[in-house]
Every structure is written in C-alpha cells, then in structure tokens.
N, C-alpha and C positions, 0 to 999 in steps of 0.2 A: 685785604680780603681774608675772610675766615677760611681756614683750610678744611676741606672735607675729610673726615676721618677715614682711615683705611680699615679693611677687614681685620679681625683679630680672632684667634682660635680659642680664647677663653671667655669671650663675651658675645652677646647678641647686640648688634647695632641696628637701630631703626631710624630711617629718615621719613618723617611724617610731613606730608606736603598738603597744604590747604589747596582746594580746587582753584582754578582760574576765575577771573571776574565774570559775573553775570550782569544782565541789565537790572535785575532786582537788587544786586549789591549796590549799584549806582543810585538806585531809588531809595535805598535804605528800607527795603521791603523784606519782611520776615519770610524766609523760604521754608524752613523746617524740612519736611519730607515731600513737599511739592517738587515735582521733577522739572527743574528749570535748567536750560542749557547755557553754555558759555556764550558771551559776546565775542566780537572780533579781538578785543584786547585780551580777553581771557584765553583765547586760543594761542595768541602770541606769547602770553606768559607761560602757558604750558610747554610750548616748544622751547622757550628759553630755559625752563627748569630741566627739560630733558637734556639739553646741551650741557648744562652745568653738571649733571649727574652721569654723563657718558663714561667718564673714566673713574668712577667711584667704586668699582668692583661690586656692583649690585648683583645679587644672585636671584632674587625673587621680587616681583612687583605685585602688590595688592591694591585694591581700590574698593571704596564704597560703590554700590551698584546704582546710585543715583546719577543721572546723566551728567551733571556738572563735574562730578568727581571722575566718572568713567571716561569722559572725553579728555580730561586732563591726563589721566593715566595712559590712555592710548597714545597721546603725543609724547609723553615721557618714554613709554615703551618703544616707540618707533626710534627714538634716539639711542636707547641703551640695549636694544635688541631683545626685549622681553614682552610677552603678552600679559596683560593684567589678569589677575585672578580675583573674583568678586568676594567681598566680605560684607554682606548686608548688615552684620552686627555693628559695623562702624558707620552706619547711616547717621545723618544729622538727627538731633533731638526732634521729637514731635512737639510742636508748639501749640497744638490745639486751636483755640479760638483766634489766636493771633496770626496763624499762617495765611499769607496773602496780603496782610495789612502792612503799611509802613509803621515804623515805630511811633510816629506822631499820631497816625490814625488809631493805633492800638491804645495809646495813652488817653485819647479823647473818648473813644468808644467804650473802653473797659478800664476806667481809672483804678478801681480797687485791684483788679487782676494784674494790671500793669505794675502797680506798686509792689505786689507780691513777687513778680518776676524781677523787677529792678532791685529789690532787696535780696534777691537770690534765696528766697524761701525754698529749702530743699524738698519740701513736701508738695509744693504747688505744682499741679500737673496740667495747667492750661485748660482745665475742665474736660477737654476731650483729648488731651495730649499725654505728655510723659514728664514725670517729676525729675528734678536734678538727681535725686537718689537713684531712681530707676535707670536713668541715663548713665550715671556713674557705674553702676553694677554691670550694665551691658557693655560699656566701652572698656572698662578696666579688665573685665573677664577675658575679652577677646585679645586685648593687648598682651596680657600675660601668656595666653596660649600661643600667640605668634612668636613671642620672645623664646619660649620654651622649644618651639619647633625649629628655630633658626640660630642656635648657638654656634658661634664661629663664623657667622655670616653677617653681611650688611644687606638689609632689605629696604624697599620703599613702600610706603602705604599712603595712598591719596585719600584724604578725608575732608572734614568740614570744620568750620570755626567752632561750633559748639563741642564737637568731639575733641578738638585740640585744647579747648578750655579745660575739659575733664582730664585729659592726659597730662597737661602741665601740673594740675593740682595733685593728681595721683603720684606723679614722680616726685614732686617736692613735698608732699604731705600737707598741702594747704587745704584748710576747710572749704567746703563748697560755698559757704556763706560769705567768705572774704571777698571784698571788691577786687576785680582783676587788676593786676599790676604788670601785665605783659601784653604785647601786641600779637595779633594773629592776621598777618597780611596775606592777600591772595598769592598763592604759589611760593610763600615763604618756606624755606627749608628748616626743619626742626629735628635735629639729631639727638636721640636719646639712647642710653645704654642700659642694658640689664646685665649685671655681672654677679653671678651666683645668687640671684634674687634681690640684689641691691640695685636700685635705679638712680640714674643721674642724667642731667641735661648737659650735653656738650655744646650745642649751638641752638639758639632759638630765634625765629623770625628773620633768618638770613635772606635778604633780597638782593644780594650783590649781582645776581644774574639778570636783574630787571633794569630796563632803561628809565622807567619812571616810577613814581610812588605807587604802591599797591594799597588798596583799601583795607582798613581793619575790619574785623568782624562786627564790632559794635558801632552804633551811630556816634557822630562827633558833634 
C-alpha cells in the first residue's frame, strides 16, 4: 500500500480526489458542467476515500461546486472532520456540443469535432464550450493560488477527470496535445507537492481504499 504523505513545514501538499462514480460515468456519457449526482457506488467510494484520509493530517477541504464533486467532498469531510469550501474555478471543462452525449454518440453526430477533441487540439472549444488552453489557464491558476495559501499544510481538493488531466500535465510539464499516459479513476488519491514553486507528483491514481475497480475518465 502506498503511504500517505505527512504534513511538512517547507512545502504545500495537495491530495486531489476525483469525484465518485455517477450513472453517466457507467454509460460513458460526457458530463462536462452538467450537474450529475453520484450513484450508490460513487457514494460508497467517497466514504472509503474519507476513511483513507482520516489520519492524513488534512487542514482544509476544497471542492468543485458541481454536485458529483460536492457530494464526494461532504462524505470525505464527515470522516476527517472538515466542511468543504467551494472552488468553482475547478469545475469540469465545458464540453459544449458534446455534453450529455455518450462518446459513441458524439463521434457519430459530430465526426469532425470529435476528431478535434480526440486529437487534443488545444484551441478546439466544443463550439459552445471551453478550449483546453482556456481550461488549463483556469485550473493551473487556481492550483497555484491554493498551494501558495497552504504552505506547510496538507489539503484535499475534490475535482473532476478533466481537471486532473490538466493538473497532471501542469505538474509534469507535459504538452496538452500529448496522448494521456496515466489513469484518472473515480476517488483515486493523487498527491502532488509544491516546494518553493517546484512541483512534483508523489502518488497518482491510488485506489487501495476501494474494494473494486474504479472507472477511468476516458472511454475504453
């Protein structure tokens, strides 16, 4: 089992948790900023994440204000004794014309747009949504602000698959266009560190607290 890092007085540690499972996750339906709630499995996953984090020395709990993240954060908060604070800047990416469609439906209905999304075109914005570049600026800006505000602390932030995709690339310096080479499972624990402005990943996609496999953010 991967050890959860303890607090350190010289760095900020952030545990980023993807929300629990939703029915739309099981259907491979693109949620974006549509406000979908957790299913029963997602609620159990959130409670398991809370138990895992109970003794991790967490000082502050943040969450996207979308329901699937907020409900996850509430259950984590019940275990660690903290009420979540909203960070709307860390909402999921807006996927425009694709929101509400399954990946297969999106590919059939909008083949050219789907190809742009699949190729990770950084300027493609879903026609009525948000480009990867805009999403990166929104997420990275808030991440840096949270780290600066919590030096010497360990905090938890409950977010979304698309947000975690951006954060992993920001920390590693990976181009937005590069195909993803990491998993983003529901309620996986992702520990990152900011030390004097230098970022690194300590743990990624840790699901040791879960009894069964968690769904990845992308279709399989």
